[in-house]
KEKEGU-700864 format. One line per field, with one value per residue (C-alpha): y negated, z, x; residue in three letters. Coordinates in steps of 0.001 Angstrom, whole numbers, always signed. Example, Ala and Ser with C-alpha at 12.3 -4.5 7.8 and 13.67 -1.06 7.14 Angstrom:
Y <- (+4500,+1060) $
Z <- (+7800,+7140) $
X <- (+12300,+13670) $
dovex <- (Ala,Ser) $
// end
This chain:
Y <- (+0,-3479,-6360,-9978,-12354,-14096,-10851,-9517,-12703,-12506,-8863,-9661,-12605,-10485,-7788,-10371,-11906,-8490,-7616,-10753,-10919,-9422,-12312,-15048,-17214,-16786,-19287,-18243,-16435,-14948,-11363,-10210,-11430,-9947,-6607,-6563,-7098,-4944,-2593,+1082,+3619,+6684,+10125,+11310,+8570,+7779,+9641,+8388,+7427,+4408,+663,-1317,-3388,-5827,-5467,-8673,-8466,-7802,-10865,-13536,-11241,-10484,-14084,-15278,-12755,-14424,-18037,-19838,-22163,-19173,-17773,-15162,-12996,-10648,-8079,-6149,-3429,-76,+2816,+3115,-563,-267,-2032,+323,-159,-3930,-4092,-1697,-3997,-6935,-5262,-4958,-8540,-10037,-8001,-8623,-11981,-13891,-12256,-12199,-10003,-7777,-5331,-2916,-1499,+1661,+2874,+5674,+6784,+9726,+7385,+5243,+8240,+9496,+6012,+5807,+9256,+8872,+5201,+3306,+5783,+6476,+2707,+2162,+4891,+3815,-7,-977,-4592,-3444,-417,-2610,-4600,-1609,-1453,+2334,+4655,+5487,+9242,+9045,+8626,+6041,+3280,+1130,+3729,+5451,+6316,+3100,+675,-203,-2735,-4862,-7504,-10568,-8950,-6007,-3966,-2212,+348,+1018,+2857,+597,+2538,+1423,-2157,-1479,-1255,-4948,-6191,-7440,-8450,-11747,-11471,-13537,-11116,-8708,-6106,-4286,-1302,+93,-2361,-601,+2450,+553,+689,-2420,-2979,-1764,-920,-3538,-6309,-7303,-6115,-5394,-8721,-10789,-8787,-8522,-12109,-13263,-11840,-14533,-17663,-18589,-18123,-21207,-19197,-16845,-14374,-11974,-9530,-7529,-4985,-2209,-371,-1385,+937,+29,-3285,-5344,-3403,-3514,-5382,-6301,-7658,-9839,-10959,-11954,-13774,-16142,-16936,-20597,-19541,-16197,-15112,-12721,-11553,-12835,-11348,-12411,-10541,-9048,-10467,-13868,-14682,-15800,-15019,-13001,-10629,-6943,-5647,-2178,-3334,-4086,-583,+1321,+4939,+7249,+10376,+10933,+11158,+9350,+9352,+6749,+4237,+609,-2752,-5022,-8730,-10986,-13642,-11769,-8182,-6759,-3241,-3169,+213,+1073,+1207,-2568,-3337,-3751,-6518,-8179,-8096,-9581,-12727,-12650,-15270,-15294,-17784,-18959,-18086,-19185,-16971,-17909,-16972,-17135,-14442,-12831,-13642,-15171,-18352,-20017,-22949,-24553,-23570,-21073,-19676,-20686,-17878,-19314,-20521,-18845,-19725,-19520,-22792,-23498,-25858,-27496,-27725,-30673,-28808,-30829,-29068,-28413,-27029,-23417,-23104,-21390,-18241,-16747,-13673,-11383,-8802,-6125,-2954,+135,-1416,-3259,-169,+1146,+4537,+5236,+4934,+3667,+7072,+8780,+6386,+7041,+10790,+10402,+8298,+10906,+13648,+11514,+10870,+14567,+15338,+12694,+14448,+17434,+15333,+14950,+11210,+11269,+11287,+8189,+6367,+7261,+6020,+2679,+2187,+3691,+2827,-269,-1783,-2637,-1965,+701,-510,+1953,+2081,+3248,+6797,+8570,+11509,+12301,+15163,+15706,+16077,+18743,+20524,+20634,+22144,+25425,+28525,+32236,+34303,+37711,+39256,+38257,+36968,+35640,+37010,+33795,+34136,+35386,+34791,+34217,+31911,+31023,+28144,+27950,+24757,+25201,+23301,+23376,+25955,+27592,+28395,+27485,+28909,+28970,+31505,+30004,+31651,+30135,+30440,+28835,+25125,+25407,+25835,+26817,+28924,+28645,+32257,+32380,+29886,+31349,+29841,+31854,+30631,+31669,+30984,+29878,+30683,+34396,+36856,+38465,+35657,+35626,+39373,+38900,+36200,+38470,+41261,+39031,+37609,+41101,+41502,+42629,+40910,+42598,+41470,+42622,+44833,+46678,+44966,+44221,+41157,+40516,+37084,+36394,+33575,+32115,+28634,+27551,+24134,+23839,+20067,+19481,+22456,+25554,+25174,+27954,+30366,+29505,+30262,+33520,+34471,+33804,+35905,+38789,+38785,+38166,+34845,+35063,+35661,+33209,+29714,+27182,+23624,+20034,+17010,+14340,+10751,+9315,+8313,+9912,+13120,+16448,+18438,+21192,+21037,+24703,+25215,+27541,+29207,+29719,+27118,+28277,+27534,+29185,+31504,+30413,+28660,+25409,+23494,+19784,+18915,+15558,+15040,+11728,+13181,+16287,+14337,+12028,+15044,+16831,+13793,+13424,+17069,+16555,+14317,+16898,+17626,+20712,+24147,+24497,+23204,+21356,+22138,+23146,+25964,+26589,+29577,+29564,+30700,+29826,+28961,+26361,+24271,+20519,+20406,+21898,+19267,+16452,+17582,+18141,+14506,+12976,+10793,+7600,+5625,+2285,-682,-1571,-4388,-4487,-7988,-9152,-6297,-4161,-382,+2415,+5307,+8158,+7671,+9975,+7472,+9599,+12196,+15785,+16837,+20456,+21593,+18944,+19967,+23591,+22578,+20515,+23498,+25890,+23539,+23554,+27362,+27774,+25234,+27271,+30455,+28801,+26997,+29507,+32922,+32953,+33064,+32021,+30855,+32094,+31645,+34446,+36898,+38285,+40974,+39842,+41488,+43257,+40996,+41313,+43944,+42267,+42841,+44908,+46792,+45095,+45859,+48408,+46819,+43742,+42144,+41760,+38368,+36639,+36073,+34406,+31699,+28284,+25080) $
Z <- (+0,-890,+1553,+425,+2887,+3921,+4691,+6588,+8685,+9519,+10604,+12811,+14433,+15064,+16725,+18881,+19942,+20886,+22763,+24881,+25391,+28914,+29861,+28582,+31374,+31931,+33524,+37193,+38149,+41429,+42439,+42130,+38530,+37603,+39147,+37292,+34030,+34561,+37575,+37073,+39763,+39290,+39698,+42266,+44750,+44073,+44461,+41024,+38420,+36241,+35956,+39174,+39919,+42823,+45316,+46587,+50120,+48702,+46466,+49063,+50846,+47607,+46400,+49756,+49334,+46043,+47143,+47617,+50337,+52658,+54131,+56536,+56128,+58913,+58202,+61118,+59449,+59680,+57327,+53865,+52833,+50149,+51874,+50526,+46975,+47465,+48489,+45731,+43258,+44914,+44359,+40654,+40581,+42204,+39928,+36621,+37131,+39605,+39261,+43023,+45087,+47455,+50317,+51813,+55281,+56412,+60056,+59345,+56588,+55888,+55520,+53098,+50976,+50847,+49987,+46996,+45718,+46287,+45455,+43953,+41336,+39906,+39706,+37831,+35384,+34757,+34995,+31603,+32316,+35298,+33565,+30681,+33114,+34673,+34014,+33980,+32779,+35668,+35272,+35272,+38373,+38172,+40250,+39108,+40097,+43455,+46358,+48132,+45227,+41991,+39729,+37286,+34803,+37044,+40451,+42787,+45023,+48102,+50180,+53661,+56855,+59862,+62771,+62349,+62533,+59690,+57305,+57921,+56939,+53817,+51833,+50509,+49652,+48718,+49828,+52785,+53279,+56602,+56102,+59234,+61556,+64701,+63696,+64107,+67299,+69429,+69896,+67182,+68507,+71252,+68627,+68328,+66529,+62823,+61718,+63601,+61968,+58534,+58125,+58519,+55019,+53687,+55060,+51796,+49601,+48287,+48522,+51522,+52042,+54989,+54516,+57623,+57693,+60071,+61858,+65528,+68399,+72101,+73420,+74730,+72787,+69263,+67000,+64424,+67249,+68377,+64829,+64011,+67347,+66147,+62872,+62309,+60944,+61230,+58799,+59240,+56446,+56456,+54196,+53630,+54880,+51915,+53318,+54912,+53206,+56395,+56436,+59359,+60221,+59967,+63517,+65010,+67789,+65162,+63670,+64779,+64211,+65500,+67640,+66920,+63208,+61110,+58012,+59681,+60131,+59426,+60089,+61844,+60918,+63904,+62444,+61126,+62381,+58854,+58875,+55871,+54542,+53231,+49676,+49942,+51158,+47789,+46784,+50171,+49819,+46331,+47925,+50966,+52160,+54393,+57236,+59704,+63282,+66706,+69772,+72736,+75759,+78062,+76495,+74105,+70994,+67706,+66491,+63092,+62966,+59810,+57366,+54628,+51455,+48224,+45650,+42993,+40644,+39009,+42040,+45678,+47599,+51329,+52281,+55551,+57069,+54812,+51678,+51105,+49898,+52663,+52706,+53599,+56744,+56826,+58571,+57869,+59424,+58196,+60191,+58557,+59862,+58339,+57922,+54884,+53207,+49879,+50578,+53989,+54365,+57477,+58120,+57833,+60433,+62791,+62366,+63372,+66367,+67565,+67277,+69148,+71994,+72291,+72485,+75173,+77359,+77652,+78289,+74722,+74385,+71289,+68770,+70292,+70333,+66679,+65869,+67583,+65804,+62372,+61901,+64005,+63372,+67064,+69725,+72347,+75912,+78266,+81792,+83621,+84037,+87324,+89011,+92502,+93931,+96762,+94364,+92431,+95641,+96793,+93422,+94217,+93906,+94732,+91612,+91437,+90161,+89236,+85962,+85705,+82930,+80879,+80183,+76710,+76613,+79075,+78611,+80906,+81127,+83151,+84390,+85039,+87910,+89367,+92050,+90916,+88196,+88646,+86296,+86013,+84319,+82783,+81372,+78419,+77261,+74820,+74258,+76050,+79401,+81633,+84744,+86841,+87572,+89191,+90313,+91080,+92403,+91996,+93887,+93152,+91336,+87872,+86370,+87223,+84966,+87833,+88241,+84504,+84599,+87464,+85519,+82487,+84654,+86449,+83161,+82015,+84859,+83668,+85064,+85590,+85155,+87269,+84413,+84274,+81200,+81469,+79939,+79185,+78935,+75221,+74915,+77260,+77063,+78919,+79331,+77678,+77825,+80788,+82933,+81833,+78147,+76991,+79533,+78350,+74728,+75752,+77779,+74777,+72455,+74935,+75686,+72092,+70237,+69219,+72816,+74712,+73207,+74397,+74447,+74673,+75462,+72767,+73936,+70957,+71377,+69451,+68763,+68384,+71602,+70064,+66940,+66405,+63677,+60749,+61232,+64144,+64234,+62701,+65654,+68530,+66656,+68670,+67866,+69646,+69956,+70609,+73015,+72727,+76479,+76436,+74209,+76386,+79654,+78352,+77440,+80735,+82826,+80870,+81570,+85273,+85128,+83473,+86233,+85043,+84009,+80242,+77461,+78899,+82541,+84807,+87358,+90333,+92707,+96494,+96972,+99028,+95814,+94976,+98089,+98633,+97291,+93974,+93476,+94505,+91765,+89236,+89641,+90340,+87239,+86432,+83236,+83806,+81606,+80803,+78766,+76380,+75202,+76057,+74164,+76287,+76107,+78340,+79902,+82221,+85410,+88423,+90437,+92953,+93192,+92150,+89063,+88283,+88431,+85859,+83596,+83786,+82853,+79893,+78718,+78977,+76905,+74260,+74287,+73724,+70892,+69279,+69632,+67882,+65139,+64316,+65666,+64535,+68003,+68180,+71433,+70916,+72854,+75342,+76871,+74188,+74819,+74120,+71475,+72554,+72992,+70643,+71777,+73472,+71958,+74920,+77805,+81210,+83636,+86311,+89215,+90926,+93309,+96627,+97470,+94883,+96639,+95852,+98333,+98605,+98903) $
X <- (+0,+1297,+764,+855,+2554,-698,-2523,+492,+687,-3041,-2676,+317,-1473,-4576,-2475,-722,-4047,-5407,-2226,-2190,-5956,-5703,-3417,-5726,-7095,-10818,-13161,-13415,-16611,-17765,-17084,-20693,-21000,-17619,-18615,-21938,-20042,-16945,-17082,-17873,-18808,-16620,-18229,-15617,-16479,-20142,-23377,-24402,-21806,-22505,-22211,-22329,-25405,-25118,-27941,-29527,-28093,-24601,-24290,-23475,-21012,-19192,-19108,-17813,-14984,-14036,-14630,-11298,-12628,-13153,-9938,-11352,-14461,-15593,-18304,-19810,-21818,-23515,-22851,-24436,-24435,-21739,-18860,-16193,-17439,-17540,-13893,-12804,-14566,-12791,-9418,-10183,-11433,-8336,-6070,-7865,-9571,-7403,-3933,-3419,-1149,-3110,-2643,-5149,-4620,-6361,-6232,-3710,-1333,-3645,-6610,-4580,-3625,-7220,-8467,-6118,-7073,-10827,-11386,-8439,-7184,-10682,-11271,-7981,-8958,-12562,-12566,-11141,-10191,-8125,-6620,-5395,-3236,-1479,+2247,+2006,-750,-3143,-2565,+1235,+3376,+6134,+7668,+4711,+2109,+2569,+276,+1303,+1799,-15,+1727,-255,+761,+744,+136,+727,-1610,-185,-2133,-753,-1597,-1972,-440,+3194,+4425,+6883,+3911,+3222,+6684,+8483,+5406,+4084,+407,-2639,-5355,-5400,-8139,-8687,-10970,-12698,-10978,-12214,-10218,-6919,-4891,-5522,-1780,+590,+4057,+3504,+3643,-11,-3128,-3434,-4928,-2352,+461,-1125,-2289,+1319,+1835,-545,+1098,+2858,-225,-2052,-5294,-4963,-7777,-8292,-11189,-12161,-14946,-15955,-18682,-18329,-17475,-17299,-18521,-15633,-13001,-14443,-12024,-14676,-16857,-13955,-13209,-16778,-17087,-14352,-16175,-17031,-20407,-22244,-24962,-27897,-30221,-33815,-36496,-40142,-43185,-45094,-48348,-47716,-44394,-42640,-38912,-37566,-34743,-35422,-35163,-34999,-37310,-39995,-39870,-42970,-43985,-46726,-46358,-42671,-43515,-40855,-43085,-45335,-42480,-43373,-41691,-44189,-44131,-43503,-45829,-48891,-48276,-48419,-46879,-44530,-43405,-39965,-41330,-41892,-38384,-36620,-39031,-38568,-34782,-35007,-36455,-34202,-31746,-28659,-29163,-26541,-27406,-26246,-26050,-28216,-26090,-29113,-31315,-28826,-30882,-29743,-31429,-31213,-28810,-30239,-27494,-28269,-26734,-28473,-28103,-30428,-27673,-24704,-22578,-23590,-23940,-24101,-26930,-27900,-31384,-32286,-31229,-28058,-24946,-22404,-18869,-18261,-16125,-12730,-14036,-17466,-19044,-21810,-23766,-25902,-27551,-29176,-32619,-31225,-29762,-31030,-29427,-30968,-34734,-36470,-38144,-34740,-33309,-36197,-35679,-32032,-33057,-35555,-32923,-30373,-32794,-33597,-29873,-29446,-32007,-29677,-26591,-25258,-24829,-22576,-25450,-27007,-23660,-23166,-26657,-26059,-22713,-23408,-27075,-27750,-24306,-24023,-21418,-22009,-21758,-20132,-21464,-18348,-19604,-19115,-20834,-22057,-19995,-22501,-25445,-23557,-22556,-26187,-27138,-25337,-27494,-27397,-26803,-28490,-25226,-21683,-23105,-26693,-28895,-28811,-25094,-24197,-20419,-17597,-14617,-11739,-9306,-6099,-4429,-700,+936,+4470,+3666,+414,-2073,-5730,-8316,-12087,-14337,-17479,-20580,-22426,-26011,-28417,-27842,-24486,-26191,-23279,-22702,-19545,-18603,-15174,-12527,-9073,-5843,-2614,+473,+4038,+7275,+6197,+9588,+9161,+7372,+5425,+2890,+2187,+1604,-843,-2644,-2952,-4341,-6845,-8139,-9037,-11478,-14922,-18022,-21398,-24984,-27910,-29151,-25813,-24391,-20684,-19019,-15351,-13779,-14072,-11507,-8883,-7389,-4269,-2685,+739,+1059,+3321,+4350,+6252,+5423,+7752,+6297,+2779,+3684,+5331,+2235,-39,+2096,+2182,-1532,-2682,-2586,-6246,-7290,-5072,-5066,-2438,-3766,-2591,-4696,-5058,-4709,-6598,-10225,-13079,-11164,-13008,-13374,-11240,-9052,-8246,-5584,-6123,-2740,-339,+2409,+5672,+7917,+6065,+3668,+608,-2670,-1793,-5072,-5548,-8361,-10121,-10174,-12043,-14763,-15065,-15217,-17921,-20058,-19376,-20273,-23506,-24281,-23678,-26761,-29036,-31522,-33408,-32092,-31936,-29649,-26660,-27441,-24509,-25048,-22751,-22735,-22815,-19219,-16169,-14348,-16995,-16536,-16408,-12838,-13929,-16640,-14307,-11950,-14738,-15858,-12448,-12232,-14082,-14252,-12541,-11735,-8140,-6605,-3659,-2704,-6208,-7912,-10252,-10409,-11718,-9819,-10695,-8747,-8432,-6419,-4548,-7316,-6681,-8634,-7723,-11373,-12349,-9464,-10630,-14163,-12839,-10802,-13728,-15867,-13137,-13066,-16803,-16592,-13782,-15824,-18752,-16831,-14074,-15112,-18741,-20311,-23987,-25580,-29119,-32306,-32820,-30388,-28074,-25490,-21946,-19773,-16584,-13595,-10587,-8061,-5057,-1628,-375,-2013,-2019,+800,-80,+1829,+462,+2988,+1264,+2736,+573,-2710,-5951,-6794,-8375,-6390) $
dovex <- (Met,Thr,Trp,Asp,Pro,Glu,Thr,Leu,Ala,Asp,Ser,Ile,Asn,Ala,Ala,Ile,Arg,Glu,Gly,Ile,Ser,Pro,Leu,Arg,Glu,Gln,Pro,Pro,Ile,Gly,Leu,Ser,Arg,Trp,Ala,Asp,Glu,Ser,Phe,Tyr,Leu,Ser,Pro,Glu,Ser,Ser,Gly,Thr,Ala,Gly,Trp,Trp,Glu,Thr,Arg,Pro,Tyr,Gln,Arg,Ala,Ile,Met,Asp,Cys,Ile,Ser,Leu,Asp,Asp,Ile,Glu,Val,Leu,Ser,Leu,Gln,Lys,Cys,Gly,Arg,Val,Gly,Tyr,Thr,Lys,Met,Ile,Val,Ala,Ala,Met,Gly,Tyr,Phe,Ala,Ala,His,Arg,Arg,Arg,Asn,Gln,Val,Val,Trp,Gln,Pro,Thr,Asp,Gly,Asp,Ala,Ser,Asp,Phe,Val,Lys,Asp,Glu,Val,Asp,Pro,Met,Leu,Arg,Asp,Val,Val,Val,Val,Arg,Asp,Leu,Leu,Lys,Ser,Ala,Pro,Asp,Lys,Lys,Ser,Ser,His,Asn,Thr,Ile,Glu,Lys,Lys,Ser,Phe,Ile,Gly,Ser,Val,Leu,Asp,Val,Lys,Gly,Gly,Lys,Ser,Ser,Lys,Asn,Tyr,Arg,Arg,Met,Thr,Lys,Asp,Val,Ala,Phe,Tyr,Asp,Glu,Leu,Asp,Gly,Phe,Asp,Pro,Asp,Ile,Asp,His,Gln,Gly,Asn,Ser,Thr,Ser,Leu,Gly,Asp,Lys,Arg,Leu,Thr,Gln,Ser,Pro,Tyr,Pro,Lys,Ser,Ile,Arg,Gly,Ser,Thr,Pro,Thr,Leu,Lys,Gly,Ser,Ser,Gln,Ile,Glu,Gln,Ser,Ile,Ser,His,Ala,Asp,Met,Arg,Phe,His,Arg,His,Val,Pro,Cys,Pro,Lys,Cys,Gly,Glu,His,Gln,Glu,Leu,Ser,Trp,Ser,Lys,Met,Gln,Phe,Asp,Asp,His,Asn,Pro,Val,Thr,Thr,Arg,His,Val,Cys,Glu,Phe,Cys,Ser,Tyr,Pro,Ala,Gly,Tyr,Ser,Glu,Tyr,Ala,Asp,Met,Asp,Gly,Leu,Gly,Val,Trp,Arg,Ala,Val,Glu,His,Asn,Gln,Thr,Asp,Gly,Thr,Trp,Lys,Gln,Ser,Gly,Tyr,Trp,Ile,Asp,Glu,Ser,Gly,Glu,Asp,Ile,Val,Leu,Arg,Asp,Ser,Ser,Gly,Glu,Val,Ala,Glu,Phe,Pro,Arg,His,Val,Gly,Phe,Trp,Ile,Trp,Gly,Gly,Tyr,Ser,Tyr,Asp,Leu,Ser,Trp,Pro,Ala,Met,Val,Gly,Glu,Phe,Ile,Asp,Ala,Asn,Glu,Ala,Lys,Lys,Val,Gly,Ala,Ile,Glu,Gln,Leu,Lys,Thr,Phe,Val,Asn,Met,Arg,Leu,Gly,Glu,Thr,Trp,Glu,Glu,Glu,Gly,Glu,Thr,Ala,Asp,Glu,His,Ala,Leu,Tyr,Met,Arg,Arg,Glu,His,Tyr,Asn,Ala,Glu,Val,Pro,Asn,Gly,Val,Gln,Tyr,Leu,Thr,Ala,Tyr,Ala,Asp,Val,Gln,Asp,Asp,Arg,Ile,Glu,Tyr,Glu,Val,Cys,Gly,Trp,Gly,Ser,Gly,Glu,Glu,Ser,Trp,Ser,Ile,Asp,Tyr,Val,Arg,Leu,Tyr,Gly,Asp,Met,Ser,Lys,Gln,Gln,Ile,Trp,Asp,Val,Leu,Gly,Ser,Arg,Leu,Arg,Lys,Arg,Tyr,Ser,Lys,Ala,Asn,Gly,Asp,Val,Leu,Asp,Ile,Arg,Leu,Val,Gly,Ile,Asp,Ser,Gly,Gly,His,Tyr,Thr,Asp,Glu,Val,Tyr,Lys,Phe,Ala,Arg,Lys,Gln,Gly,Ile,Arg,Trp,Val,Ile,Pro,Thr,Lys,Gly,Ser,Ser,Gln,Arg,Asn,Gln,Pro,Ile,Ala,Ser,Phe,Pro,Arg,Lys,Pro,Asn,Gln,Lys,Asn,Lys,Val,Tyr,Leu,Thr,Leu,Ile,Gly,Thr,Asp,Thr,Ala,Lys,Glu,Leu,Ile,Tyr,Cys,Arg,Tyr,Leu,Val,Ala,Asp,Pro,Gly,Pro,Gly,Tyr,Cys,His,Tyr,Pro,Val,Ser,Glu,Asp,Tyr,Asp,Glu,Val,Tyr,Phe,Gln,Gln,Ala,Thr,Ala,Glu,Lys,Lys,Val,Lys,Arg,Tyr,Thr,His,Gly,Val,Ala,Tyr,Tyr,Val,Trp,Asp,Ala,Gly,Lys,Arg,Arg,Asn,Glu,Ala,Leu,Asp,Cys,Arg,Val,Gly,Asn,Leu,Ala,Met,Ile,Arg,Ile,Leu,Gln,Ser,Arg,Phe,Gly,Val,Lys,Leu,Arg,Asp,Gly,Asp,Val,Met,Thr,Leu,Pro,Gln,Pro,Ile,Pro,Ala,Arg,Pro,Pro,Pro,Lys,Arg,Gln,Pro,Ser,Arg,Phe,Val,Arg,Arg,Ser,Ile) $
// end
């Protein structure tokens, strides 16, 4: 083919224009409009793949994220309102539309890695205007495309875990995102909290932006609660009543339903008492408005301050009570709860609330705490739990046999001290109703094999029911966290690693009661299990308050081993508030009181959870005969040194 000079020049110019088109400056638009035009929901990270469509309640939040006048945005939220997708869209927006350097912090390195794989990488692949700016193809690893760093033409995105102070150094950024702020440590390497460390990376930017979002946790220690309390202006969503048209906040207290039937759920208008159904909500939200509110310290309510966000034009505008345009402040806060969600209906929320209240009746408070945090978007206020040792002591009862008929399985847990081993045998029935069966103290030289042999022999004791059924201890836990760790591991290997489970307490909050590994660890060849001690103690103390036999109730026998000392130890700890650099948090504290009985109860709870989650045990209604226990690795020793005796302290 022959090209004349003019045609060749036109072709070259067209190719150049197409090649540099991603670099051409575009008129600035808000994040919500950009997302509606360019953002795509990837199938790996979305329930429904397809083009993004901003929901009415999301628009002002998103456009405040992209507004240069606002330097800090705090969002206290529930689950299922699309916050993660909003910030992923914002990352694409700041890379493709504003050419700004960004960093995202997640609570841990693992969270950061998962966030990149689940959210960032699919976005880079599917959002064309962002993909075209990548210095390296999204499916190829290079120095420009790693788990922690994504390089674009004109900007860089870093994704970091937030537990180490080193992850906040040596960066100069324009935009900082903090995802699930309440999941961050309150004091990172004794150098301050995450936002104080991270926002230092923004000081040289002409347009600094700190975006903080989270579901809240504990009142007084919630970092998103503290952040939003410092906002210059806080906004709540108001929607009109379908009947009278008056704008009001959706409120959990205005949700009404009949006879514990979630299907009947309605939101009752505070002005005309019209009961709006969830099917009417989308239309209400379409006419909604974000209004600034002020906190009334006297009655704890929020009142409108007169400022509101006008979303009627292409760009959002802040207006005062007279309708005049006002300037957005430096720091804005938004609060939103599950009543505004398009992905969680009002009847579904009520169903969760009913279930949580039923669980609370049997001492399981975790569901209600989760509901308050994840659905209402509110902090949970701890009450400094304690328990009455005398009330528990007076609860003791005469069993009709070693093991009452309601018991289906037996567990044991041993607490190792410098001069003794204390262990408790617990029986478990339907709904984790529990029976204390046996409490043993073995004294001796812990460095000698004899006492460990005695322990192994005692734990193989068989316990009888009144009907003649005999139960073995199905699973044994033993503390390996502080005393004679090597001896504990040796004991577990000798007795059988799937029967004796060494444990360590986890100091992190909100950990599972038992994190049983899939494989023995390579070094010691045991199933070392982490126990979420705070989580377990909160549940146990709630169960102490269950007044009637049934799910969650704790039974104790009339026995010399279950004396006043036992109950003093079982209730030795109290939840108290502590502060680190002005940040409040709660810990369980025994003071100088001995707490071995409580530790044994915590360990037994972990063992029954392991049996249910990993060994297929079912706690059924009624009296069910236990299955045979696994065969230990070796038979018990025949000799029992006489100097090791069972006695009370």
